N, C-alpha and C positions, 0 to 999 in steps of 0.2 A: 483626137478631134475635140474641139471645144463643145461642151454640152453633152458629151457622151462619156460613159464610163469605160475605163481600160481594164481588161482582166488583170488580176494580180500577178499571174505568171508572166504576162507580157511586160508589166511594169518592172518585175524583177529582172527580166532579160535585158531591158533597156538600161536599167540602173547598173547592171553588171557590166555592160558594154562601156558606159560612161566611166565607171570606176577603173576599168582596164586602161582607158586613156589617161585618167588622172594619175594613175600609179607611175606613169613615166616621169612625173615631175615630183621629186621627193618633198619639195616645199609647197606643194599645192595647198592653199589656205583652207579649202573646204575639208580636205582629208584631215588636216591637223586639228581643225576646230571640232570635227566629229570625234576624234580621239579625246580631246579635252572635255567636250560636253559629256561623253559617255562615262569617262573615268572620274570626273569631278562633279558634274551637275546631276547626272542620273543616279550614279551609285552614291549612297549615303555612307561614305567611308568612315566619318567620325562616329556615326551610330554603330556601325559594325565593330569598330574598335572598342567602343564602350561595352557592347554585348560580350565580346571575347574577353575583355578585361574582367567583366563581372563573373563570367564562368571560371576564369582563372583564379580569381579571389574568392570564389564560392559565394558571391553575393547572389548569383543566379544558379538555379539547378537545371540540369538537362534531363528531360524525361522522354523516353521513347514510347510512342503510342502507335498501335496498328489499328486502322479503321477501315471499314468497307469502302468508303469513298473519301476523297479529299475534303478538307474543311473549306469554307468560302475563301479564307485567306490563302490557303495552300493552293486552291484551284486557280486563283488569279495568277499566282507565281508559276504554276505549271503551264498555264496557257501562254503566259508571256515568254516562258522559256522555250516552248515549242515554236512559237511564232518567230522568236529571235534566231534559234539555232536549227530551224527546219532544214536549211540548206548548208549547214556548217561543214558537213562531210563531203560536199561536192568535189572539193579539191584535195588531192592526196597531201600527206603531211609535208613532203619535201617542197612542193610548190608553196604551201602556206608559210613555211619557215623562210623560204627565199623572198616572198613578198614582204613579210614582216621585217626582214633584215634590210630590204631596200628602202624602208622608211627612214627619213632624216632623224636619227636618234638624238642629235644635238637639239633640234627644235622641240622634239617631244620632251626631252629632259627639261628644257626651259619652261614648257607648259606644266609639266607634272612634278619636276624636281626629283625624279627617280631614274634609275637605269637598271632595268630587269631584262637580262638577255639569257638567262639560264636555259630556257626552253628553246632558244634559237641558235645558240652557238654550238659548234660541233667540237666534241672533245678531241678528236683526232687533229682537227685544224689547230686547236690550242696547243697541243703537244708539238705539232710541226713548227709553229711559230716560236715556241719556247726553245726548241732545239736549235733553231737558226739564230736566236739571239745570243746563245751562249755556246758557240762552237768550241770544241776542245782545241787548245793551242798545239801546234806542231813542233814548236821549239821554244827556247827560253825567251826570245824576243817577243813572240806572239803572246806568251804568258804575261810578260810585263805590260804589253799593250792592253790585255784583258783586265789586269789589275787596275790600270788607270781608268778604264772605261766602266767596269762593273763594280769597283770597290773591293773591299776585302773578300777573299774566297776561303771557304772552309775545306777541311780535309775531304778528299773524294772529288773535288771539282778541279783539281790540277794534278799535273804529273810531278811526282816527288823529285825526280831527277832534274827537271827544269827548275823546280823551286830551289833545290840545293845550289844550282848554278847561280841563280839570282841572289841568293843569300851570300854566297862567297864573293860575288862582285859588288855586294852592298847596294844592289838595285831593288831589293825587297827586304822587308822586316817581318818578324813574326810577333804577333800580339798574344796576350793572354787575357781572355774575357770570360771569366767564370770557368766553366768546364770546357770551353772551346778555345782553340788557338788558331785564329784565322791568319792568312797571309795577306800582306798589303804592300803596295808599291812604296818605295822610300819617299817618293814625292808627296805621298799622302800622310806622312808622319804627323804633321800638325793637325790634319783633318781627323785622324782617328784618336789623337790625344784629346782634342776638344769634344769629340763626339762621345767617346767611351771612357775618358779619363785614364787611358792606358799610357804608361810611361814609355816613351820611345828610347831605343838604345843610344848610348852616348856616341859622340864623334860625328854626328850628322851635321851637314851644312845648315846655317841659320835660315837660309831661304826656305828650307823644307819644314822649319819649325815655327813659322809665322802664324799668328792666330787666324783662325778661319771662322767667320760668322756663320751661324746656323749650320754648324758642322753635322749634327745628327740628321737634319733635314737633307743635307747634301748626300750623305751616305744612303739614306732611304731612297732618294731620287735616283741615284745610280742603280740601286738594286731594282727599282721598278722598271727602269729602261731596259734591263737585261733579263727580265722574267715576265711571265704571263700574270694572270690574276693571282693575288696572294692575300692572306689574312693577316690581321694584326699579330696574332699569336705566332705565325710563321716567322715574321721579322724579329719579334721579341726573342723567340727561342734561338734564332740564328746567332744573335749577337749578345745573348745573355742579359737582356734588359727587361725591365718591368713592362707589361703590356700597356699600362696607363701612360707611361712616358712616350712610348711609340705611338699610341693613339693620338696624343696631342700633336705630334709632328705630322702625322698623316692627315689629320683634319686641317692643319695649316696649309699643307700642300693642296688639299682639295679646294680650300677657299681661293688659292692662287690659280686654280684650274690647271695645276700640274699633275693631278691625279683625279681619277673618277672612282666613284664607289657604287656598287650595285651587286645584284645577284648574277654573277657572270659565269661561274664554272658549273657545267652540267653535273648533277649529282651532289652538289654542295648543300650545306645546311645553314650557312651564314653568309652575310654579305662580304664581298671581297673588294680589294683595291686593285687598280690597274693604271698603267701609264696610258694617256689618250692615244699616242701614236701606236703603241703596242696593241691597244684595243681595236684601232682601225685596221691594223694588219690582220688581226684575228677575224674580224668581220669579213674582210676581203677573202681570206682563206676559206672561211665557212661558206661564203657565197660561191666560191669556185667549186667546193665539194658538192653543194646542193645543185649547182647547175649541171655538174657531171651526173648527178643522180637523176635529174629530170630529162637528160638526154635519152633518146631511144636506145633500148638494149639490143645487143647483137642477137642474131637468130638462135644461136646456141643457148642463150638464156631461156628462150621459150622451150627448148628441149629439156631444160632442167625444171622449168616451172610447171609444165603441163602434167608430168607424172606426179609431182607433189600435189598439184591441185586436185587430181583424181584420187589421191589417197593411196597410190601404189606403195605397198609395204607398210601401210598404216592400218591399224586394227579398225575394221568397220563391220557393221551387221550387213546381212544380205539386202535388207530393205534400203539402208543408207547407200549402198553401192549402186542399186538399181535406179534410184530416183533421178539422178542426173542423166542416166543413159536412156531414158524413155524416148521412144520415137526414132531411135537410131538403128538403122538396118545394118546388121552384121551377119557374116556367115554363121550358120548353125553350129558348126564345129568349134568356132572361136569362143562362143559364150562360155562353155564349160571347160575348155582346154586352157584358155589363157585369160580372158577378160575377168571373169568372176574369181578364179583362184588368186589372181594378183591383187584383188581388192579385198577379198574376204580370206583371212589367213587360214581358217579351218573351214573351207567350203565343203558342203555336203550336197550332192544332187537331191537327196531327200528333202532338203529345206526348200529348194526351188519347186519341187513337186507339190509340197505342202502349200506354198504361196499360190501356186496356180489352182490347186484344188479348193482353197478357201474362197476363191472368187475375187481376191484382192488384186491379183495380177493376171494379165492376159497377154498372149503372144500373137502376133499378126505376121503373116507371110509378106515378104517384100521383094519378090523375084525369086528365081530358082536358088534354093538352098540358103536363103537369107530371111531372117526374121527380126522383127522389132518387138520390144516389150513395152507394156503400158500398165500403170496402175489404173484400175477401172474408173476411179473418180477423176483422173486427169485425161483419159482418152478423148472425151468429148471436147476438151479445150485444144488438144494438140492436133487432132486430125490423123487420118491414116497415113502410113508411109507410102512412098512411091512403089508400085507393084507392077506385075505383068498385065498385059491386056486380058480382059475378062474372057474366058473360053465360052463357046456357044454350042457345044456338041449336045447330042440327045442325052447322053449320060450326065452331063453337067446340069442340064435342065431338070432331070429327074432328081438329082441329089439336092439341088437348090429347093425344089418343091418339098422334098422330104424334110430337110432341115428347117425350112420355113415354118413348120408346125411346132418346132421346139427342139431342144438338144436331144441327141440320140446316141446310144451305143452302137458299135459297128454291126452287131447282129440285127438290131432293130432297124438300122439304116438300110441294110441289104433287103430286109423284108419289105420295108415301105417303098423303096425305090424300085424293087423288082429288077435288079441288075445282076449280071455275072460278077463274082467277087473281083476278078482281075480288072474288068472294065470299071467297076465302081471305085476300086482303090486308085487307079490311075486318074480318073476324073476327080476324085476327092482331093488328091494332092495337087492337081491343076488349080482347083479352087483355093487351096491353101496358099500356093505361091502367088495367086492373084489377089490375096488379101481378103477373100470372101468367106473362108471357113477357118475355124480355129478349134482348139481342144482345151479341156480343163486340166491337162497334164502335159508335162514336158517330155514324157516317155516316148511318144511317137517320133519326136525329132531325134531321139537317140538311136532309133532303129537303123541298122546298117543297110538293110535292104527294104527301103520304104515302099517299093512297088511290087513286092511279092505278097500277094494276098494269101491268107491262111485258107487252105482248101480242106474239105472233109477227107479224112484218111480212111479209105474203104477197107483196107486189108490189115489195119492195126487196131489193137484194142482201144476203145474209146477213152478209157480212164487211166491211161498210162501216165506216170509221174513225169516222164520225159517231155511232156507237152509244156511244162513250165521251164522254158529256156530263155533265150535272149529277148530284149524288149520287142514288142509287136508294133508294127506301124499303124495298127488300128486301135490301140489301147486308149481308154478314156472315152469321154463323151464329146461328140462333135456338135458344133453349133455354127450358125452364120454370125459374122462379125459386123454386119451393116448397122445394127441397132446401136453399136458403141459410138459411132461417129456421126456428127451432124453434117449438114451440107457444107457449112462454112466454118472452119476451125477459127479459134481465137489467135490471131497473129501476135497479139501482145503476150499471150502465154508462151508462144513458141519463142519469141525474142527473149523472154525471161529465162526459159529453159536453156537456150544457147549460151547466155551469160553464165548460168550456173554450171554448164558442162564444160565450156571452153575457157571461162574466165576472161579471156581477151578474144573478142569476136572480130574476125577479119573476113574480107571478101573470099579469099581462097579457102579459109576454114569452113565457111558455110557451103561453098560450092563442093568441097570434098565430102560433105555429108549427104549430098544428093537431095537437098530440100527442094520441093516444088517451087518454082519461081526464083530460086537462087537468092542472092544477096538482096536483090530488089524487093523480095517479098517481105523481108523483115527490117529493111533499112528505116522505113518511116516509123516503125514501132520503136526501134532502137533510139531514134532521135527523140521520140516522145518520152521514152524512159530517161533520156538525158535531161530533158526539160524538167521532169519530175524529180531529178536528183538521184535516181536509182543507179545510174551508171555514168560514166564519164567518157567523152570522146577525146582522142588525142593520137599522137604518134608515139606509141609505146615500144614497138619492135621495128627495127629498121628493115627496109626493103619489103614490107608487107602492105604498102599503101597507107594513105593518110586517114582514111575513114575507118579507124579502129575504135571499138567500144569495149570498155572494161569496167568491172566492178571495182570500187575503191580498194577493197581488200586484195584483189588480184594484182593491182598496180603495185601495192606495197610489197606483196610477196615476190613479184617479179624482180623488184629492185633489191630485195634482200638476197636473192639468188644470183644477182649479177656481181659476182665476187672477182677478186683479182686472179690473175693467171696463176695456176699451180703447176707443180711438176707433174709430168704425165703419170708416173707411178703413184701419185697421190690423188688422182682424179677418181671420181665415182663412176663406175661402170654399171650399166643397167641393160638387161635384155628384155625387150618387149616384142609382142607380136606386131608384125608390120602393119596390120589393119586395126590395131588397138587404138581407140580414140585418144588415149593418153600419149600416143606416139605421133608427133606433129608432122614428120617428114612425109612428103607425098600428098599432103592436104594443105594445112596452113602454111607450111614451109616447103620449098622445092627440095628435091633430093640433091645432095652434093654433086657437082659436075666433075666428072672424071671420065676420061676416055675409056670406053669398054665396060664401064660400070652399068649394070642393069638392076634396077630396084623398082618394086611396085608394092602397093598395099593389097596383098593377096593373102588368103587364108593359108596357114601352114608355114608362112615365111616369118623370119624374125629379123630384128634390127638390134645391133649392139650400140648403145649410146655411151660415149665417153665424155663425161662432164657436159652432157646435153648435146653433143655433136655426134651425128650418125657416122660411124667409122667402118662398120662391118655389116654386110647383108647376108643372111642365110636363106638361100632359095628354098622354095617349097620342097619338102622331102629330105632336106638336109644334105643333098649330094654335092652342093656347090657353095663355096664361100666367095663372096664378092667384096673386096675392100673398096670402100667409098672414098678413100684418100690414098696417097702413094704408100705402098706397104713399107713399114718400118718396124723393126722389133721393139722399139721404144713404146709404141702404142698397141702393137699386136699382142704383146704379152698380157697386159691387163684386160684387153678385149676378149682374148681366148680364155683367160682365167674366169671371167664372168660367164662366158658361154658354157664352160665345163661345169661351173657351180649351178647354173640354171638347169642343165640336163640332169645332174646328179640329185637335184632337189625334187625331181619328178616332173620337170617341165616338158620332157619328151622321153619316149621309150629308148631311142638310141639315135646316134648320128653316124652316117657312113659317108664321109667326105671323099669325093672322087676328083673334084676339080677345085682349084684355087686361082682366082683371077683369070679364068678362062683356059688354064693349062692343067694337065694332069697333076694331081696333088703330089704324087711321088716324085715328080720332076721339078717341083717348085721349091724355092728356098724356105717356104713356110712349113715344110714337112717337119723339120727339126723342132720348130716352135710348137707344132701340134703335139708331137710326142712329149716334149717337155711339159706341156700343159696337162697331159693326162690321156691323150689319144693313144690307141694301139696301132702300130704300123702294120699294114698288110701289103700284099703284092701290088694292089691297085688302088687302095683306099686307106684312109685313116678312120678308125672306128672308135666311137665313144659310147659306152653303156653306163646307165645309172649305177 
């Protein structure tokens, strides 16, 4: 509005939208003028060149200084840099490279006089174009055509048998240029004589020996048309010439616009030459590669990405593993049986107890036999998990009143609440699953019989050592958890945590975690984070909806893991708990559809992922194996091998498989594969022990 200031973030969004429209027109004057102004008017390149020359000639000395704060000159540079590149990382690298390649390079070269594409061109695309330019001949006639088109060929670029045929038929001649003996077409005898001073064999028709003007330039031109980017030294070494002589010819072709020069090959250290038509083909091939990269990945790629994002199999500390898992309600048994051991290679329950006892971490009940963990400083930001309805019995009221006065040990709690131990313990665990009570130790959660209160033993000696047995459900100090959480949690913090935990946040992924309010509760905050440049919105994984938000690093990692198809026996197999947050199926990604297949994210069940695709489901208790695709020994062997390795590494006490794909395992065709993988055959089941 005229006369009113527009917020900077709003100006940026409007400018970004206008730029998206302008990018459709490669010759848009304002875009080209912006490049010219930045690269010529804003940057003082002559002064920079002078400084670098002074350092090289030792007229200037470079001195490293560390100061507590930046100097006034350095501060201005720092502020300008931050202001310029604050939103530089909003776009993943593939999109940035594709946008840069879409610019009219010819007009930019006219403005700047340079061609620098080293960071934009794809090495695989260059090699693909080079191989298509110099296809191996399939017979002597095709070799002759290649010699006419590409010029002299050196040993290794042609078939010796085809060459001998052409030499016998006097359709080709062999030259001697220093230490190399290239093969040339007989029609080019005059060309190679004038270019290299080579003496052609006698008896050739005069029409092949006529003088050829600019012969060396013609040979170089042919070489350029059938090769990708090349250096002066490469051409000089190929034909045994001095680099200075070749450089003169190359510069002449550049002036005639028959060659372009620039930094073209990724990983190169000097400027190269290239035929303009070949460079255009390389650009088109690179754009095709980049456009495939920015296409949404298949859902199996998410199955490869998420375990890697969670650090499965990577060395982490317990604290590092727990930070992204905060606020996530999981079955109690799953935390120490699967989730933490898969993330912390040498996991010890004592470390978790120490973290709880220190007060840094707290666990909160989230429904029957489910708990969420929080670091104390983050609990106020994230809010409590979804839990059961608050109980209102007389025992519950008494325990609330007792714990409201401060943390208590079990004996003190009984004394203050004046309750029968059995009633008090049942009421206490009701409050735990409702998220109202917690403990400074993980030990009560490990107790196998949580509702059996310890009673006075009337007829046994009081101080028997046998009293120190299994973990007690009353161990540790009990306290109320209400003071940890404010009335309104910070939705922004929850959105940031989801990005850190999932990497790529989708509607179904949020719904699968059971967050209050679902996707709508964090969508506005995710959009705000996109505006701030923290995350990016896009269509990254196919079939999961258009409103996907991801961290820039997550997008890059997803695309790195989207590899070409590999043989089944070469694919990576991974066994994860079905309810593990690193396992996307049943949450962010639907289970594979197959008639009769039953799979669910329940505690005690496992999923075998083969290159990110869910192929085998192990039901709770391990008595049934459910293939999630049509059974085939080709994929069953690596899947069963991974399952056997998981059990033998301590992932389970044993497996006793009684059914496979809904039929008795002893009657199924998979029985032989199970025995082959390491199971022991029984009369009714296949048994696997560590």
